[in-house]
C-alpha positions in Angstrom: -9.9 4.3 30.9 -7.7 2.2 28.6 -9.4 -1.0 29.7 -12.9 0.3 29.5 -13.5 -0.9 25.9 -12.4 -4.5 26.4 -14.3 -4.7 29.7 -17.4 -3.5 27.9 -17.0 -6.1 25.2 -16.5 -8.8 27.8 -19.6 -7.6 29.6 -21.7 -7.8 26.5 -20.3 -11.3 25.8 -21.1 -12.5 29.3 -24.7 -11.2 29.1 -25.1 -12.9 25.7 -23.8 -16.2 27.1 -26.1 -16.0 30.1 -29.1 -15.1 27.9 -28.4 -18.0 25.5 -28.1 -20.5 28.3 -31.3 -19.4 30.1 -33.4 -19.2 26.9 -31.9 -22.1 24.9 -35.1 -24.1 24.7 -37.5 -21.2 24.0 -39.0 -21.0 20.5 -41.0 -18.1 19.0 -42.9 -17.3 15.9 -41.2 -14.7 13.8 -43.4 -12.5 11.5 -41.2 -10.8 8.9 -44.0 -9.2 7.0 -43.6 -11.2 3.8 -43.5 -14.6 5.5 -43.8 -16.1 9.0 -41.3 -18.4 10.6 -42.5 -20.8 13.3 -40.3 -22.3 16.0 -37.3 -20.0 15.7 -35.1 -20.1 18.8 -35.3 -16.8 20.7 -31.5 -16.7 21.0 -31.3 -16.7 17.2 -33.7 -13.8 17.1 -31.7 -11.9 19.7 -28.3 -12.5 18.1 -29.7 -11.7 14.7 -31.0 -8.4 16.0 -27.6 -7.7 17.6 -25.8 -8.5 14.3 -28.2 -6.4 12.3 -27.7 -3.4 14.6 -23.9 -3.8 14.3 -24.2 -3.9 10.5 -26.3 -0.7 10.5 -23.9 1.1 12.7 -21.0 0.0 10.5 -22.6 1.4 7.4 -23.6 4.6 9.2 -20.0 4.9 10.5 -18.5 4.4 7.1 -20.7 7.1 5.5 -19.8 9.6 8.3 -16.1 8.7 8.0 -16.1 9.3 4.3 -17.8 12.7 4.8 -15.2 13.8 7.4 -12.4 12.6 5.1 -13.8 14.6 2.2 -14.1 17.8 4.4 -10.5 17.3 5.6 -9.2 16.8 2.1 -11.0 20.0 0.9 -9.5 22.0 3.9 -6.0 20.6 3.2 -6.3 21.5 -0.5 -7.5 25.0 0.4 -4.7 25.6 2.9 -2.1 24.3 0.3 -3.5 26.7 -2.3 -3.4 29.6 0.2 0.2 28.8 1.1 1.2 28.7 -2.6 -0.4 32.1 -3.1 1.8 33.7 -0.4 5.3 34.5 -1.6 8.0 35.7 0.8 10.7 37.6 -0.9 13.1 37.1 1.9 12.8 33.3 1.9 15.7 31.5 0.3 16.1 27.9 -0.6 18.6 25.9 1.4 20.1 24.4 -1.8 19.8 26.4 -5.0 18.8 24.2 -7.9 21.7 25.4 -10.1 24.7 27.1 -8.5 25.8 30.2 -10.4 28.7 29.7 -12.8 31.7 32.0 -12.3 32.0 34.6 -15.0 35.2 34.5 -17.0 37.3 37.7 -16.8 37.1 39.7 -20.0 40.4 40.4 -21.7 41.6 43.9 -21.1 42.8 46.1 -23.9 45.8 47.3 -21.8 47.7 44.0 -21.6 50.2 42.9 -24.2 48.8 40.1 -26.3 45.3 41.3 -25.9 42.9 41.8 -28.8 44.6 45.1 -29.9 48.1 43.7 -29.9 
């Protein structure tokens, strides 16, 4: 299955080479609507059509890919928002941002030298 793609590409390339070699001398008239081209090699017409098809598929693929990326971005933002709304009281951070400072003992009134001495 891994080599199926490269084998397909090589197959299309082989067919194109055989087609070009068998039809190298053939010329056709190409009517494009606005103007007519006479004596165009049939291989140029075939490869031009192949190239145009690949270009159309590339543009269609890019549009589809951008739509899918937008949908995934929206889902990710929605999931992130939902996770932020949930708050677990039992959850603790591994490292507290500021460790608590130890409280100083208050002087007692019983000791000599205290505030009432």
